[in-house]
C-alpha positions, 0 to 999 in steps of 0.5 A: 100840569108841569112847568116846562122849558124848551129852547129858553121858553117857559110854559106849562103843559102836560107831557104825558097824555092821560084822560085828565090832560088839558094841554099836551106838550110833546117833548119828542117834537122839540127838534122838529119845532126847531126845524120849523123855525129854521125852515121859516127863516130860510123861506124868508131869505128866499122871498117865499114868505115875507118879513112882517108876516102874520101866522096862525096856529089852528091847534095850538095846545100849549102854544109852544110852536107859535111862540117859538116861531114868533120869537125865534124866526124874526119873520112874524109881526103877529101870530094868532094862537087858537085852541078851543080847549086850551086857550086859558093855558095859552094865555098863561104861557104868553103872559109868562113869556111877556107876549101880547099875541092874540088867542082864539078859542074856536073850533078850528074847522070853522075858524075864518078870521083873515088871510095869513102868510103861514098856517100850522095844522098839527092835530091828533089824527088826520088834518083833512077836516081842518084844511078847508078852514086853513085854506079859507084863511090863506092867500096866494103864497101862503105856507102851510105846515101840516101834520098827520098822526093817523099813520095806520090809515096812511101806511096801509095797516088800516085800508078801510080807514084810508078809504074813509079818511083819505079816499085812497086804496092802500097796501102795506108795502116796503115803501109804506111811508112814502105811500102815505106821504103821497096820499096825504099830498094828493088830499091836500091838493084835492082840497086846495083845488076846491078853492082854485089853488094848487100846492107846491111841496117844499119839504117833508119830515117822516118820523116815528108816528107822524108825517109832516109836510110843508107846502106853498099855495099857488095858482091852480095848475093840473098836477100829476095824480094817479095810481101805482100797481104793486105785486103782493108776492114780490118787490115788482111795482109799476105805473102801468095798470096790470093785473098780473106781475111780469116778474113772478106772476103774482097779483098786482094791487092798485094803490092810490090816488096819490101825488106823482110829482116831486115831494120837495123844493130842491133849492130849499132842501139843499140850503136847509141841509147845508145849514143843518150840517154846518150846525151839526143838527140832528136832522142833517143826514135826513135832509142831505138824503132828501135833497137828492131824492128822485121823483119816483113814488116808491123806493126799494129796500135791500132786505126785500130784494134779498128776501125775494132772491133768497140770498144774503142781503147785499150792501146798499152801496151796490144799489146806489150805483144806479140810484140815490138813498132815501131818508125814509128807510136806511136800507132804501134807495130810489131809482128809475129802473124797474125791479126786473132791471135791478135784478139783471144789473145786480146779478150780472157777472 
């Protein structure tokens, strides 16, 4: 293991995954952890999490996330760090930072120790096997930070794994990451419902090979969950159940179940993006786009439209006349228009 420093905090950990790795430290997630701290501070200012809260990191690894949240946010009175494999490393990292936080060394799928205001779930692979334990440690209003790294299943590259892990039919689409985001949110809602909760999405971050969502537990309310239908030959997609595409005549494939409501809290994402812009932070452009997203469960891309039309690719600005950009793809835009309407508007005159 190496000595590592992140934002003034010193720890030990393995920054490369090997068979001998003990406590993995992912240096590529440092900015995302900083974002996590700023989000918690913002939620506290909006009274969505109270000052003096107690946090729980179910899968702590080196403990860096929990340590940073405790030290930097100013929100937590206590933070419990759990990892069945790395508790000794966490204890060491707490000691060198002069912290007296509680460390657990238990199976995160079975850890039931109290009611927390914030719980973090950041595993290798799917988070679903840990969600029941997380919710049993939660209460009304608890904030959950949840990461999924098995993006092949969520993004349509491994459809059998998607059915097995996420109880959903997937398809490799141009909007694969939004598809994965909404399948993940559906599954969080599904498990929350078992315990008479629902979830309210706050914001999300999709980057490289991980997908991160923040949600707040609320009283159970029936949410909009359903399917979408995608043509396998052209960019046409629909909410309506259909077998044949009304644009090119191709086969329409069903995707879902997935979350059909908004994926963000616009007030939070607006304030977050304003802060990030003022600080010239790396995710500032991302959250500027996220706050303006339209609650449609897909986006179109300029290159997929050009490929279908067999014409040169048009600039994104042309399509932004009737839509908004998405942070999920630099060539992507969201619109309430159908594909047929898009073609008609962009080719008229």
